[in-house]
C-alpha positions as CSV (number, residue, x, y, z in Angstrom):
1,X,-5.7,-59.0,19.0
2,X,-4.0,-58.4,15.7
3,X,-7.1,-59.5,13.7
4,X,-9.3,-57.1,15.8
5,X,-6.8,-54.3,15.3
6,X,-6.8,-54.8,11.5
7,X,-10.6,-55.0,11.6
8,X,-10.9,-51.7,13.5
9,X,-8.4,-50.0,11.2
10,X,-10.8,-50.9,8.3
11,X,-14.0,-50.3,10.4
12,X,-13.4,-47.6,13.0
13,X,-17.0,-47.8,14.2
14,X,-17.1,-51.6,14.2
15,X,-17.4,-54.1,17.0
16,X,-15.5,-53.8,20.3
17,X,-12.8,-56.3,21.1
18,X,-15.1,-58.5,23.3
19,X,-17.9,-58.8,20.8
20,X,-15.4,-59.3,18.0
21,X,-13.8,-62.3,19.9
22,X,-17.2,-63.7,20.6
23,X,-18.2,-63.6,16.9
24,X,-14.8,-64.9,15.8
25,X,-15.1,-67.9,18.1
26,X,-18.4,-68.7,16.5
27,X,-16.8,-68.4,13.1
28,X,-13.9,-70.7,14.1
29,X,-16.3,-73.4,15.2
30,X,-17.8,-73.6,11.7
31,X,-14.4,-74.2,10.1
32,X,-12.9,-77.5,9.2
33,X,-9.3,-76.7,8.3
34,X,-7.3,-79.1,6.1
35,X,-4.0,-78.7,4.5
36,X,-4.1,-79.8,0.9
37,X,-0.8,-81.2,-0.5
38,X,-0.3,-82.5,-4.0
39,X,2.2,-85.3,-4.7
40,X,3.2,-86.8,-8.0
41,X,2.3,-90.5,-8.3
42,X,5.1,-92.7,-7.1
43,X,7.0,-89.7,-5.7
44,X,6.4,-90.1,-2.0
45,X,5.5,-92.7,0.6
46,X,5.0,-91.8,4.2
47,X,5.9,-94.5,6.8
48,X,5.8,-94.7,10.5
49,X,4.6,-96.8,13.5
50,X,1.2,-95.7,14.8
51,X,2.4,-95.4,18.3
52,X,-0.3,-97.8,19.5
53,X,0.3,-101.5,20.4
54,X,-2.2,-104.3,20.1
55,X,-2.3,-107.7,21.7
56,X,-1.6,-110.6,19.4
57,X,-2.3,-114.2,20.7
58,X,-0.1,-117.0,19.6
59,X,-2.5,-119.8,18.6
60,X,-0.1,-122.6,19.5
61,X,1.1,-121.4,22.9
62,X,-1.7,-119.0,24.0
63,X,1.0,-116.4,24.7
64,X,-0.1,-112.8,24.3
65,X,2.4,-110.4,22.9
66,X,2.2,-106.7,22.2
67,X,2.7,-105.8,18.6
68,X,3.3,-102.4,17.0
69,X,1.3,-101.2,14.0
70,X,3.3,-100.2,11.0
71,X,1.6,-97.8,8.6
72,X,2.6,-96.7,5.1
73,X,0.6,-94.2,3.0
74,X,1.2,-93.3,-0.7
75,X,1.3,-89.5,-1.2
76,X,-0.6,-89.2,-4.4
77,X,-3.4,-91.7,-3.8
78,X,-3.6,-91.8,0.0
79,X,-3.6,-95.6,-0.4
80,X,-2.9,-96.9,3.1
81,X,-1.2,-100.1,4.2
82,X,-1.0,-101.2,7.9
83,X,0.4,-104.3,9.5
84,X,0.9,-105.5,13.0
85,X,4.6,-106.4,13.5
86,X,6.2,-108.4,16.3
87,X,9.0,-105.9,17.1
88,X,10.2,-108.0,20.1
89,X,11.2,-111.0,18.0
90,X,14.9,-111.2,17.6
């Protein structure tokens, strides 16, 4: 609504609200928004678990255990490291 109001303030004889929304939805579908961030080399590493678990089979016993996926990404290069970890082992 705010965008349309700003548009109408600049174009008093322009599109009505319904047509403006229709055209704007078409415009939005063509967008591929990304957020660019710049990081100095060696400055930041982002780490977390992926939130997904994968089954890992113990070759000796045949036991199937769920393992979490650890992920680390370096900020400047986007170099990614991932490893399945047995988080249930004590």
